[in-house]
C-alpha positions in Angstrom: 17.7 -13.8 -18.3 18.8 -11.8 -15.3 17.8 -12.8 -11.8 15.9 -9.5 -11.5 13.8 -10.7 -14.5 13.1 -14.1 -12.9 11.6 -12.8 -9.7 9.0 -10.5 -11.2 6.7 -13.4 -12.2 4.2 -10.9 -13.6 3.6 -9.1 -10.4 6.4 -6.5 -10.5 7.4 -5.3 -14.0 10.9 -6.3 -14.7 11.9 -2.8 -15.8 10.9 -1.5 -12.3 13.1 -4.1 -10.6 16.0 -3.2 -12.9 15.5 0.5 -12.4 15.6 0.0 -8.6 18.9 -1.8 -9.0 20.4 0.9 -11.2 19.2 3.6 -8.8 20.7 1.8 -5.9 24.1 1.5 -7.6 24.1 5.1 -8.7 23.5 6.2 -5.1 25.6 3.7 -3.3 22.6 2.3 -1.4 21.0 -1.1 -0.9 18.0 -1.5 -3.3 15.6 -1.6 -0.3 16.9 1.9 0.8 16.2 3.6 -2.5 13.1 5.9 -2.4 10.2 5.5 -4.7 10.9 8.9 -6.1 14.4 7.9 -7.2 13.1 4.6 -8.6 10.5 6.5 -10.6 13.1 8.9 -11.9 15.4 6.1 -13.0 12.4 4.3 -14.7 11.3 7.5 -16.5 7.8 7.5 -15.0 6.0 9.6 -12.4 5.9 8.5 -8.8 2.1 8.0 -9.0 2.5 5.9 -12.1 5.1 3.8 -10.4 2.8 3.2 -7.4 0.0 2.1 -9.7 2.3 -0.4 -11.5 3.2 -1.7 -8.1 -0.4 -2.1 -7.1 -0.5 0.9 -4.8 2.2 -0.3 -2.3 5.9 -1.0 -2.3 5.4 -4.4 -0.7 5.5 -6.3 -3.9 8.7 -4.6 -5.0 10.4 -5.3 -1.7 9.4 -9.0 -2.0 10.8 -9.2 -5.5 14.1 -7.6 -4.3 14.3 -10.1 -1.4 13.6 -13.0 -3.7 16.4 -11.8 -6.0 18.8 -11.7 -3.0 19.2 -7.9 -3.3 18.6 -7.3 0.4 20.6 -8.6 3.3 18.9 -11.3 5.3 17.9 -10.8 8.9 17.9 -7.2 9.9 15.5 -4.8 8.0 17.0 -2.1 5.8 17.6 1.3 7.2 14.7 2.7 5.2 12.2 0.3 6.9 13.7 0.6 10.3 13.5 4.4 10.1 9.9 4.5 8.8 8.8 2.2 11.6 10.7 4.1 14.3 9.3 7.4 13.1 5.8 6.0 13.1 6.2 4.9 16.7 7.7 8.2 17.7 4.8 10.2 16.2 2.2 7.8 17.7 3.7 7.8 21.2 5.3 11.3 21.6 4.0 13.5 18.8 5.2 15.0 15.5 7.4 17.6 17.1 9.6 15.0 18.7 10.9 13.6 15.3 14.5 14.5 14.6 17.1 12.5 12.7 19.0 12.1 15.9 16.0 10.5 17.7 15.0 8.4 14.7 18.5 7.1 14.4 18.5 6.1 18.1 15.2 4.3 17.8 16.0 2.7 14.5 19.5 1.6 15.4 21.2 3.4 12.5 23.3 6.4 12.0 22.2 10.0 11.1 24.3 10.0 7.9 22.5 6.8 6.8 19.2 8.7 7.2 20.4 11.6 5.1 21.6 9.1 2.5 18.2 7.3 2.4 15.8 10.2 2.7 17.7 13.4 2.0 15.8 15.5 4.5 13.5 15.3 7.5 10.6 16.5 5.4 11.1 13.6 3.0 11.2 11.2 5.9 7.9 12.6 7.3 6.3 12.5 3.9 7.3 8.9 3.4 6.0 7.9 6.9 2.6 9.6 6.5 2.2 8.0 3.1 2.9 4.6 4.7 0.5 5.0 7.6 -2.2 7.2 6.0 -4.9 5.9 3.7 -3.8 8.1 0.8 -2.2 5.4 -1.4 -5.0 2.9 -0.7 -7.7 5.5 -1.4 -6.1 6.6 -4.6 -5.9 3.0 -5.9 -9.4 2.2 -4.8 -11.1 5.2 -6.3 -9.0 4.9 -9.5 -10.5 1.4 -10.1 -13.8 1.0 -12.0 -16.9 1.3 -9.8 -20.6 0.8 -10.7 -22.5 1.1 -7.4 -22.2 4.4 -5.5 -23.2 2.9 -2.2 -20.5 0.2 -2.4 -17.9 2.7 -3.3 -18.7 5.0 -0.4 -18.7 2.0 2.0 -15.4 0.8 0.6 -13.9 4.2 1.0 -15.1 4.4 4.6 -13.5 1.0 5.4 -10.1 2.2 4.2 -10.4 5.4 6.3 -11.5 3.5 9.4 -8.6 1.0 9.1 -6.1 3.8 8.9 -7.7 5.6 11.9 -7.6 2.5 14.2 -4.4 0.8 13.1 -1.2 0.8 15.2 1.0 2.8 15.2 -1.6 5.5 15.3 0.2 7.9 13.0 -2.8 9.2 11.1 -4.8 10.1 14.3 -1.7 11.7 15.8 -1.4 14.0 12.8 -5.1 15.0 13.0 -4.6 15.7 16.7 -1.7 18.0 15.9 -3.8 19.8 13.3 -6.5 20.6 15.8 -4.0 21.5 18.6 -1.4 23.4 16.5 -2.7 24.3 13.1 0.0 26.9 12.5 2.9 24.6 13.5 5.6 24.3 10.9 5.7 20.5 11.2 2.0 20.2 10.6 2.1 22.6 7.7 5.0 20.6 6.1 3.1 17.3 6.2 -0.2 18.8 5.1 1.3 20.7 2.2 2.7 17.4 0.9 -0.4 15.2 1.5 -3.5 17.3 1.4 -3.4 18.1 -2.3 -3.1 14.4 -3.1 -6.0 13.5 -0.8 -8.3 16.2 -2.2 -7.3 15.4 -5.8 -8.0 11.7 -5.5 -11.3 12.0 -3.7 -12.2 15.2 -5.5 -11.6 13.7 -8.9 -14.0 10.8 -8.1 -16.7 13.1 -6.6 -16.5 15.4 -9.6 -17.0 12.4 -11.9 -20.0 11.4 -9.8 -21.5 14.9 -10.1 -20.9 14.9 -13.9 -22.7 11.5 -14.1 -25.7 12.9 -12.3 -25.4 10.6 -9.3 -24.7 13.2 -6.6 -25.5 16.8 -6.0 -23.3 19.5 -7.6 -21.4 21.0 -4.6 -17.8 22.2 -4.3 -15.5 19.2 -4.1 -13.9 20.4 -0.9 -17.3 20.6 0.9 -18.4 17.2 -0.5 -15.2 15.7 0.7 -15.6 17.2 4.2 -19.3 16.1 4.3 -18.1 12.6 3.5 -15.2 12.1 5.8 -15.8 14.4 8.8 -18.4 12.2 10.7 -16.2 9.1 10.3 -13.1 10.9 11.4 -14.8 12.2 14.5 -16.3 8.9 15.5 -13.1 6.8 15.1 -10.9 9.4 16.7 -13.1 9.4 19.8 -14.0 5.7 19.8 -11.1 4.5 22.0 -12.2 7.1 24.7 -15.9 6.8 24.2 -15.8 3.1 24.7 -14.3 3.5 28.2 -16.5 6.4 29.5 -20.0 5.7 28.2 -22.5 3.3 29.6 -24.0 2.7 26.2 -22.7 -0.1 24.1 -20.8 1.1 21.1 -22.1 0.0 17.7 -19.8 -2.3 15.8 -17.4 -0.8 13.2 -19.5 -2.3 10.4 -22.6 -0.7 11.8 -20.9 2.6 12.1 -19.6 2.4 8.5 -23.1 1.4 7.2 -24.8 4.2 9.1 -22.5 6.9 7.8 -22.7 5.5 4.3 -26.5 5.8 4.3 -26.4 9.2 5.9 -24.0 10.5 3.2 -26.1 9.1 0.4 -29.3 10.7 1.9 -27.6 14.1 1.9 -25.9 14.1 -1.5 -27.3 11.3 -3.7 -29.7 12.1 -6.5 -32.4 9.8 -7.7 
């Protein structure tokens, strides 16, 4: 049995680990630097299928690779350093400041290594926003079986709230760019990659709830906006509101519970 087979231990399918190794060899990269897209191509599955088999995150695969001795110890791979550096750049200085040259400086790597790992700046941005946005977690959460509508809405809100308040604040930075410069090419590039997935995941679940007679029949886009807009507005302004208002802010759990009940009062059917 190969070492790659030994480390899967039922958590990461052995064929995915082996596909990662093959993809790395074919591209002359370390296994940790191979993109999920290339791994999926090597494994003969779609990227979304690969993510589902990994449990919605690359973390389990990275742990399996480390356990197999397929990553160098100590310093993180170029891929991880670049994603983290780009996240900090966006959070602190904005989307427009992201160039391969700046990312290479912040990540302590070379520009050619970034091209070898991501291929393009657009792919780097897509990877970063997938890492720091709630899209993957929301897709996995809504794809799982759910019985109670209220619990599902509340769980969805918790995922969104966590993404909005976590550091680095990449997701809030993107939303700020949308409001400030909706026609900017950088904003359009990211939204063209992520928005269809976000609307498809949430929209698919909402459409199923409409078909089951649990919520009102409204256009999925309007239902999605009705669901997420109050939460986005509150958590985007919460850091400032807490410093300028004399009123005590409700706890995050109270906020999530209130918005859950409000959404259900608007759209839920008896």
